[in-house]
DSSP file (Angstrom, degrees, kcal/mol; ACC not computed):
  #  RESIDUE AA STRUCTURE BP1 BP2  ACC     N-H-->O    O-->H-N    N-H-->O    O-->H-N    TCO  KAPPA ALPHA  PHI   PSI    X-CA   Y-CA   Z-CA
    1    1 A H     >        0   0    0      0, 0.0     4,-2.6     0, 0.0     5,-0.2   0.000 360.0 360.0 360.0 -35.3    3.0  -30.1  -72.6
    2    2 A I  H  >  +     0   0    0      2,-0.2     4,-2.6     1,-0.2     5,-0.2   0.937 360.0  46.2 -64.0 -45.5    3.2  -28.5  -76.0
    3    3 A A  H  > S+     0   0    0      2,-0.2     4,-2.8     1,-0.2     5,-0.2   0.903 112.8  50.4 -64.5 -41.1    6.3  -26.6  -75.0
    4    4 A T  H  > S+     0   0    0      2,-0.2     4,-2.5     1,-0.2     5,-0.2   0.945 112.3  46.0 -62.0 -48.2    7.9  -29.6  -73.4
    5    5 A T  H  X S+     0   0    0     -4,-2.6     4,-2.4     1,-0.2     5,-0.2   0.920 113.6  50.0 -60.4 -44.5    7.3  -31.8  -76.4
    6    6 A F  H  X S+     0   0    0     -4,-2.6     4,-3.1    -5,-0.2     5,-0.4   0.942 112.6  45.6 -59.7 -49.6    8.6  -29.0  -78.7
    7    7 A L  H  X>S+     0   0    0     -4,-2.8     4,-2.1     1,-0.2     5,-2.1   0.882 112.7  50.7 -65.7 -38.2   11.8  -28.5  -76.7
    8    8 A L  I  <>S+     0   0    0     -4,-2.5     5,-2.7    -5,-0.2    -1,-0.2   0.940 118.5  37.6 -62.5 -46.0   12.5  -32.2  -76.4
    9    9 A Q  I  <5S+     0   0    0     -4,-2.4    -2,-0.2    -5,-0.2    -1,-0.2   0.858 126.3  34.8 -75.6 -36.2   12.1  -32.8  -80.1
   10   10 A Q  I  <5S+     0   0    0     -4,-3.1    -3,-0.2    -5,-0.2    -2,-0.2   0.722 133.4  14.1 -94.6 -22.9   13.7  -29.6  -81.4
   11   11 A K  I  X5S+     0   0    0     -4,-2.1     4,-1.7    -5,-0.4    -3,-0.2   0.772 124.1  39.0-117.5 -59.7   16.5  -28.9  -78.9
   12   12 A L  I  ><S+     0   0    0     -5,-2.1     4,-2.6     1,-0.2     5,-0.2   0.947 114.5  47.8 -69.1 -50.5   17.4  -31.8  -76.6
   13   13 A L  H  ><S+     0   0    0     -5,-2.7     4,-2.5    -6,-0.2     5,-0.2   0.917 112.5  48.5 -61.7 -44.8   17.1  -34.8  -78.9
   14   14 A P  H  > S+     0   0    0      0, 0.0     4,-2.2     0, 0.0    -1,-0.2   0.912 113.0  49.2 -60.9 -38.9   19.2  -33.2  -81.7
   15   15 A A  H  X S+     0   0    0     -4,-1.7     4,-2.4     1,-0.2    -2,-0.2   0.910 112.0  47.9 -65.3 -41.5   21.8  -32.2  -79.2
   16   16 A L  H  X S+     0   0    0     -4,-2.6     4,-2.6     2,-0.2    -1,-0.2   0.874 109.9  52.5 -67.5 -36.5   21.9  -35.7  -77.7
   17   17 A R  H  X S+     0   0    0     -4,-2.5     4,-2.1    -5,-0.2    -2,-0.2   0.908 110.1  48.8 -64.3 -40.7   22.2  -37.3  -81.2
   18   18 A D  H  X S+     0   0    0     -4,-2.2     4,-2.2     2,-0.2    -2,-0.2   0.931 111.8  48.8 -62.9 -45.3   25.1  -35.0  -82.0
   19   19 A L  H  X S+     0   0    0     -4,-2.4     4,-2.5     1,-0.2    -2,-0.2   0.910 109.4  53.3 -59.8 -43.0   26.8  -36.0  -78.7
   20   20 A H  H  X S+     0   0    0     -4,-2.6     4,-2.3     1,-0.2    -1,-0.2   0.913 109.0  48.7 -59.4 -44.1   26.2  -39.7  -79.5
   21   21 A E  H  X S+     0   0    0     -4,-2.1     4,-2.2     2,-0.2    -1,-0.2   0.903 110.8  50.1 -64.3 -41.4   27.8  -39.3  -82.9
   22   22 A V  H  X S+     0   0    0     -4,-2.2     4,-2.3     1,-0.2    -2,-0.2   0.918 111.5  48.6 -63.6 -42.6   30.9  -37.5  -81.4
   23   23 A L  H  X S+     0   0    0     -4,-2.5     4,-2.1     2,-0.2    -2,-0.2   0.885 110.3  51.0 -65.7 -37.9   31.3  -40.2  -78.7
   24   24 A K  H  X S+     0   0    0     -4,-2.3     4,-1.8     2,-0.2    -1,-0.2   0.890 109.7  51.1 -65.2 -38.4   31.0  -43.0  -81.4
   25   25 A D  H  X S+     0   0    0     -4,-2.2     4,-2.6     1,-0.2    -2,-0.2   0.921 110.7  48.3 -62.3 -43.7   33.7  -41.2  -83.4
   26   26 A K  H  X S+     0   0    0     -4,-2.3     4,-2.8     1,-0.2    -2,-0.2   0.853 105.5  59.0 -66.0 -34.3   35.9  -41.1  -80.3
   27   27 A E  H  < S+     0   0    0     -4,-2.1    -1,-0.2    26,-0.2    -2,-0.2   0.935 111.8  40.3 -58.0 -46.0   35.3  -44.8  -79.7
   28   28 A R  H >< S+     0   0    0     -4,-1.8     3,-0.9     1,-0.2     4,-0.3   0.905 115.7  51.1 -69.3 -41.5   36.7  -45.5  -83.1
   29   29 A E  H 3< S+     0   0    0     -4,-2.6     3,-0.4     1,-0.2    -2,-0.2   0.882 116.1  39.7 -63.9 -39.4   39.5  -43.0  -82.8
   30   30 A F  T >< S+     0   0    0     -4,-2.8     3,-1.4     1,-0.2    20,-1.3   0.266  81.6 109.8 -96.2  11.4   40.7  -44.3  -79.3
   31   31 A H  T <  S+     0   0    0     -3,-0.9    -1,-0.2     1,-0.3    20,-0.2   0.851  77.1  50.7 -57.1 -37.1   40.2  -48.0  -80.1
   32   32 A S  T 3  S+     0   0    0     -3,-0.4     2,-0.6    -4,-0.3    -1,-0.3   0.592  86.0  98.8 -81.7  -9.2   44.0  -48.7  -80.1
   33   33 A I    <   -     0   0    0     -3,-1.4    16,-3.0    -4,-0.0     2,-0.4  -0.696  58.7-159.9 -86.5 119.0   44.8  -47.0  -76.8
   34   34 A L  E     +A   48   0A   0     -2,-0.6     2,-0.3    14,-0.2    14,-0.2  -0.809  17.9 167.4 -98.4 136.4   45.0  -49.5  -74.0
   35   35 A K  E     -A   47   0A   0     12,-2.9    12,-2.5    -2,-0.4     2,-0.6  -0.866  40.1 -93.6-139.4 172.2   44.7  -48.3  -70.4
   36   36 A I  E     -A   46   0A   0     -2,-0.3     2,-0.2    10,-0.2     8,-0.1  -0.813  40.7-165.3 -91.6 124.9   44.2  -49.7  -66.9
   37   37 A G  E     -A   45   0A   0      8,-3.4     8,-2.2    -2,-0.6     2,-0.4  -0.645   9.7-136.9-103.2 165.6   40.6  -49.8  -65.8
   38   38 A R  E     -A   44   0A   0     -2,-0.2     6,-0.2     6,-0.2     2,-0.1  -0.983   8.1-151.3-125.1 134.4   39.2  -50.3  -62.3
   39   39 A T    >   -     0   0    0      4,-1.4     3,-2.1    -2,-0.4     6,-0.0  -0.370  43.4 -93.0 -87.8 177.4   36.4  -52.6  -61.3
   40   40 A H  T 3  S+     0   0    0      1,-0.3    -1,-0.1     2,-0.1    -2,-0.0   0.703 131.3  55.6 -66.0 -17.0   34.2  -51.8  -58.2
   41   41 A L  T 3  S-     0   0    0      2,-0.1    -1,-0.3     0, 0.0     3,-0.1   0.314 120.1-113.3 -93.3   7.7   36.6  -54.0  -56.3
   42   42 A Q    <   +     0   0    0     -3,-2.1     2,-0.3     1,-0.2    -2,-0.1   0.742  61.9 157.5  65.3  26.5   39.5  -51.8  -57.5
   43   43 A D        -     0   0    0      1,-0.0    -4,-1.4     2,-0.0     2,-0.6  -0.609  44.0-123.6 -75.8 140.7   41.0  -54.6  -59.5
   44   44 A A  E     +A   38   0A   0     -2,-0.3    -6,-0.2    -6,-0.2    -8,-0.1  -0.767  40.2 168.1 -85.9 125.4   43.2  -53.4  -62.3
   45   45 A T  E     -A   37   0A   0     -8,-2.2    -8,-3.4    -2,-0.6     2,-0.1  -1.000  37.0-109.9-139.1 137.1   42.0  -54.7  -65.6
   46   46 A P  E     +A   36   0A   0      0, 0.0     2,-0.3     0, 0.0   -10,-0.2  -0.419  42.0 168.5 -69.5 140.6   43.1  -53.7  -69.1
   47   47 A I  E     -A   35   0A   0    -12,-2.5   -12,-2.9    -2,-0.1     2,-0.3  -0.990  34.7-116.1-147.0 146.7   40.5  -51.8  -71.1
   48   48 A R  E >>  -A   34   0A   0     -2,-0.3     4,-1.5   -14,-0.2     3,-0.7  -0.664  20.0-131.4 -84.3 141.2   40.7  -49.9  -74.4
   49   49 A L  H 3> S+     0   0    0    -16,-3.0     4,-2.0   -19,-0.4   -18,-0.2   0.852 110.1  60.0 -59.8 -33.1   39.9  -46.2  -74.2
   50   50 A G  H 3> S+     0   0    0    -20,-1.3     4,-2.0   -17,-0.4    -1,-0.3   0.862  99.9  55.3 -61.9 -36.0   37.6  -46.7  -77.1
   51   51 A Q  H <> S+     0   0    0     -3,-0.7     4,-1.8   -21,-0.2    -1,-0.2   0.894 105.7  52.3 -63.2 -39.2   35.6  -49.2  -75.0
   52   52 A E  H  X S+     0   0    0     -4,-1.5     4,-1.7     1,-0.2    -2,-0.2   0.929 110.9  45.8 -63.3 -45.1   35.1  -46.5  -72.3
   53   53 A F  H  X S+     0   0    0     -4,-2.0     4,-2.4     1,-0.2    -1,-0.2   0.820 107.7  58.8 -68.5 -29.5   33.8  -44.0  -74.9
   54   54 A G  H  X S+     0   0    0     -4,-2.0     4,-2.2     2,-0.2    -1,-0.2   0.872 104.3  51.6 -63.9 -36.5   31.6  -46.7  -76.3
   55   55 A G  H  X S+     0   0    0     -4,-1.8     4,-2.0     2,-0.2    -2,-0.2   0.896 109.1  49.3 -65.3 -41.0   30.0  -47.0  -72.9
   56   56 A Y  H  X S+     0   0    0     -4,-1.7     4,-2.0     1,-0.2    -2,-0.2   0.922 110.9  50.6 -63.0 -42.5   29.4  -43.3  -72.7
   57   57 A A  H  X S+     0   0    0     -4,-2.4     4,-2.5     1,-0.2    -2,-0.2   0.895 108.7  51.9 -62.5 -40.1   27.8  -43.4  -76.2
   58   58 A R  H  X S+     0   0    0     -4,-2.2     4,-2.6     2,-0.2    -1,-0.2   0.897 107.1  52.6 -64.9 -39.9   25.6  -46.3  -75.1
   59   59 A Q  H  X S+     0   0    0     -4,-2.0     4,-2.0     2,-0.2    -1,-0.2   0.910 110.9  47.0 -61.7 -42.2   24.4  -44.3  -72.1
   60   60 A V  H  X S+     0   0    0     -4,-2.0     4,-2.2     2,-0.2    -2,-0.2   0.911 111.0  52.8 -65.0 -41.8   23.5  -41.4  -74.3
   61   61 A E  H  X S+     0   0    0     -4,-2.5     4,-2.0     1,-0.2    -2,-0.2   0.913 109.3  48.4 -59.5 -44.1   21.7  -43.7  -76.7
   62   62 A L  H  X S+     0   0    0     -4,-2.6     4,-2.2     1,-0.2    -1,-0.2   0.875 109.5  53.4 -65.2 -36.5   19.6  -45.2  -73.9
   63   63 A G  H  X S+     0   0    0     -4,-2.0     4,-2.3     2,-0.2    -1,-0.2   0.889 106.3  52.9 -63.5 -39.4   18.8  -41.7  -72.7
   64   64 A I  H  X S+     0   0    0     -4,-2.2     4,-2.5     1,-0.2    -2,-0.2   0.925 109.3  49.1 -60.7 -44.9   17.6  -40.8  -76.2
   65   65 A H  H  X S+     0   0    0     -4,-2.0     4,-2.3     1,-0.2    -2,-0.2   0.894 109.9  51.4 -63.2 -39.8   15.3  -43.9  -76.2
   66   66 A R  H  X S+     0   0    0     -4,-2.2     4,-1.5     2,-0.2    -1,-0.2   0.908 111.1  47.8 -64.2 -41.1   13.9  -43.0  -72.8
   67   67 A I  H  X S+     0   0    0     -4,-2.3     4,-1.6     2,-0.2    -2,-0.2   0.925 110.8  51.1 -65.4 -43.8   13.1  -39.5  -74.0
   68   68 A Q  H  X S+     0   0    0     -4,-2.5     4,-0.9     1,-0.2    -2,-0.2   0.902 110.4  49.5 -60.1 -40.8   11.5  -40.7  -77.1
   69   69 A N  H  < S+     0   0    0     -4,-2.3    -1,-0.2     1,-0.2    -2,-0.2   0.804 111.0  50.5 -67.8 -28.7    9.3  -43.1  -75.1
   70   70 A A  H  X S+     0   0    0     -4,-1.5     4,-1.7    -3,-0.2    -1,-0.2   0.741  96.9  69.0 -80.8 -24.0    8.3  -40.3  -72.7
   71   71 A I  H  X S+     0   0    0     -4,-1.6     4,-3.0     1,-0.2     5,-0.2   0.902  92.3  58.4 -64.3 -41.2    7.3  -37.9  -75.5
   72   72 A T  H  X S+     0   0    0     -4,-0.9     4,-1.3     1,-0.2    -1,-0.2   0.941 108.9  42.1 -58.4 -52.3    4.2  -39.9  -76.5
   73   73 A P  H  > S+     0   0    0      0, 0.0     4,-0.8     0, 0.0    -1,-0.2   0.878 115.8  51.2 -63.1 -34.6    2.5  -39.8  -73.1
   74   74 A I  H >< S+     0   0    0     -4,-1.7     3,-0.9     1,-0.2    -2,-0.2   0.935 109.8  48.6 -65.8 -45.2    3.4  -36.1  -72.7
   75   75 A S  H 3< S+     0   0    0     -4,-3.0    -1,-0.2     1,-0.2    -3,-0.2   0.722 108.2  55.4 -70.9 -19.9    2.0  -35.1  -76.1
   76   76 A R  H 3<        0   0    0     -4,-1.3    -1,-0.2    -5,-0.2    -2,-0.2   0.681 360.0 360.0 -82.9 -18.1   -1.2  -37.0  -75.5
   77   77 A S    <<        0   0    0     -3,-0.9    -1,-0.2    -4,-0.8    -2,-0.2   0.488 360.0 360.0 -76.3 360.0   -1.9  -35.1  -72.2
């Protein structure tokens, strides 16, 4: 448990935070690019490329929160 907690805090979380920042930068950089998106029904709908990268950034952010929430029970064991 000690090794897991250490690696999560010292390796994985910093790497995910860096990835999150890069994706947020790309969200801003690609904001003006309009593209065709697809829904699950294969409808064509306009979406900004920045919005797509914002979705990726949000997924990474949620993963960071899940890991942070998991560290406490692991470190108590």
